[in-house]
C-alpha positions in Angstrom: -10.9 -16.6 -78.3 -12.4 -16.0 -81.7 -15.5 -14.0 -82.3 -18.7 -15.0 -84.1 -18.0 -12.4 -86.8 -14.4 -13.8 -87.4 -15.8 -17.3 -87.7 -18.6 -16.3 -90.1 -16.2 -14.3 -92.3 -13.9 -17.3 -92.6 -16.5 -19.9 -93.4 -19.6 -18.2 -94.7 -18.6 -18.6 -98.4 -19.0 -22.4 -98.1 -22.1 -22.1 -95.9 -22.8 -22.4 -92.2 -25.1 -25.0 -90.7 -27.2 -23.6 -87.9 -29.4 -25.6 -85.7 -33.0 -25.2 -84.5 -33.2 -23.3 -81.2 -35.8 -25.4 -79.4 -34.0 -28.6 -80.3 -30.6 -27.2 -79.1 -32.1 -25.9 -75.9 -33.8 -29.3 -75.2 -30.5 -31.2 -75.0 -29.0 -29.3 -72.2 -25.9 -27.6 -73.6 -24.3 -24.7 -71.9 -25.7 -21.3 -72.9 -22.4 -20.4 -74.8 -22.5 -23.6 -76.9 -26.2 -23.4 -77.6 -26.0 -19.8 -78.8 -23.1 -20.7 -81.1 -24.9 -23.6 -82.7 -28.1 -21.6 -83.2 -26.7 -18.2 -84.1 -23.3 -18.8 -85.7 -23.3 -22.5 -86.7 -20.6 -24.8 -88.0 -19.2 -25.0 -91.6 -21.2 -27.3 -93.9 -17.9 -28.7 -95.1 -14.4 -28.0 -93.9 -11.0 -29.6 -93.5 -10.0 -32.0 -92.2 -12.9 -33.7 -94.0 -15.7 -32.7 -91.7 -19.3 -32.0 -92.6 -21.9 -30.4 -90.3 -25.6 -30.0 -90.5 -27.6 -31.5 -93.4 -30.3 -33.8 -92.1 -29.0 -33.3 -88.6 -29.8 -29.6 -88.4 -33.5 -29.8 -87.7 -33.4 -32.5 -85.1 -29.9 -33.2 -83.7 -30.8 -36.9 -83.8 -29.7 -39.4 -81.1 -27.7 -42.4 -82.2 -30.8 -44.5 -81.8 -32.7 -42.4 -84.2 -30.0 -42.2 -86.9 -28.2 -45.6 -86.6 -30.7 -47.8 -84.7 -28.2 -48.0 -81.9 -29.4 -50.6 -79.4 -27.0 -49.8 -76.6 -29.1 -47.4 -74.5 -26.1 -45.6 -73.0 -24.7 -44.8 -76.5 -28.2 -44.0 -77.9 -29.0 -41.4 -75.4 -25.5 -40.0 -74.7 -24.7 -38.7 -78.2 -26.5 -36.2 -80.6 -25.3 -36.2 -84.2 -24.2 -32.9 -85.7 -22.3 -34.1 -88.7 -19.9 -36.7 -90.1 -16.2 -37.1 -91.0 -14.7 -38.3 -94.2 -14.8 -41.9 -93.1 -18.6 -41.7 -92.6 -18.3 -41.7 -88.8 -20.9 -39.6 -87.0 -19.6 -36.4 -85.4 -21.5 -36.0 -82.2 -22.1 -33.9 -79.1 -21.3 -36.0 -76.0 -24.0 -35.0 -73.6 -22.3 -37.0 -70.8 -19.2 -34.8 -71.2 -20.9 -31.3 -71.2 -21.3 -31.2 -75.0 -17.8 -32.3 -76.0 -17.5 -32.8 -79.7 -16.3 -36.3 -80.8 -16.7 -38.8 -83.6 -17.7 -42.4 -83.1 -15.4 -44.7 -85.1 -17.8 -47.1 -86.8 -14.9 -49.4 -87.7 -14.0 -49.8 -84.0 -17.4 -50.5 -82.3 -18.3 -46.8 -82.2 -15.2 -46.0 -80.1 -15.4 -42.3 -79.0 -12.6 -40.1 -80.4 -12.4 -36.6 -79.0 -12.3 -33.7 -81.4 -12.8 -30.8 -78.9 -14.1 -30.2 -75.4 -16.9 -27.9 -76.7 -18.5 -26.4 -79.8 -16.7 -23.1 -79.3 -13.3 -24.8 -78.9 -14.1 -26.7 -82.1 -14.8 -23.4 -83.8 -11.5 -22.0 -82.6 -9.6 -25.1 -83.9 -11.4 -25.2 -87.2 -10.4 -21.6 -87.8 -6.8 -22.3 -86.8 -6.7 -25.3 -89.1 -8.1 -23.2 -92.0 -5.2 -20.8 -91.4 -2.7 -23.7 -91.4 -4.0 -24.8 -94.8 -3.9 -21.3 -96.1 -0.3 -20.9 -95.0 0.7 -24.3 -96.4 -0.9 -23.4 -99.8 0.8 -20.0 -99.9 4.2 -21.7 -99.3 3.8 -24.9 -101.2 0.9 -24.7 -103.7 -2.7 -25.5 -103.9 -2.3 -29.2 -103.1 0.0 -28.7 -100.1 -2.5 -29.9 -97.5 -3.6 -32.9 -99.5 0.1 -33.8 -100.1 1.0 -33.3 -96.4 3.4 -30.6 -97.4 2.9 -28.4 -94.3 5.6 -25.9 -93.3 6.7 -26.7 -89.7 6.1 -23.1 -88.5 2.5 -23.3 -89.7 2.0 -26.6 -88.0 3.6 -25.3 -84.8 1.4 -22.3 -84.8 -1.7 -24.5 -85.1 -0.5 -26.8 -82.3 0.0 -23.8 -80.0 -3.4 -22.4 -80.7 -5.0 -25.8 -80.0 -2.9 -26.2 -76.8 -4.0 -22.7 -75.6 -7.7 -23.1 -76.3 -8.3 -26.8 -75.6 -5.3 -28.9 -74.3 -7.5 -32.0 -74.1 -7.8 -31.9 -77.9 -4.0 -32.7 -78.1 -4.0 -35.7 -75.9 -3.2 -39.2 -77.2 -5.9 -40.7 -79.6 -7.7 -37.5 -80.4 -8.6 -36.3 -83.9 -6.3 -33.3 -83.8 -3.3 -35.3 -82.5 -3.9 -37.8 -85.3 -4.1 -35.0 -87.8 -0.9 -33.4 -86.7 1.0 -36.7 -86.6 -0.2 -37.4 -90.2 2.1 -34.7 -91.5 5.3 -36.6 -90.5 7.5 -33.6 -90.2 
C-alpha cells in the first residue's frame, strides 16, 4: 500500500484537490477514505483523463444537485468528486461503501467501476503514472497517447491493480477497458 507522502510526491506538482472535512464526514465514508480525501486528496488532473475537485471540492454534490437527476436512487446514492475525459461524472458510490465509479452519460448513467475505494484509486493512479513514465522512457514522450506501452510495464500495472483491488480488473471496469485499449 502506498503512503500519503509517496502519493503527494508523485502528484503535488500538478496540484491535489482536497475536500472539506465536515462535508466528507457527513456522507458516511470509512475513516480511512475520509482522511485521504481531506488530508491527501486526489490529483486535479491525471491520466487516464481524470479530473478531481474543482467545483466539487467544497460540497461533494449529489447527482441531484449537479445534474438535476430525478431518479431518487441515483440522486442520493452518488456524490460527485470529478469527471473523466468524456464528461462523465466520477462519483463516490455511497451504496457500495464509497467505491469510486463513473456514470456513463451516453448510456443512461450506467455505473462503471473504477476502484473499490478512494485509497485503492490512489494506489492505481500512482501505478498508472509509473506505467506512463516507463512507456515514455522506452518509447518517447507520446508513448501513452500512441498506445505504445511496453508489455512488461503493462504487466506490472496489472499485477499492482490485481494485488490492491481485484474488482477493478473485472469485466466492464475502467481499468480493464484502459488495459485492453493498448492492444498488445
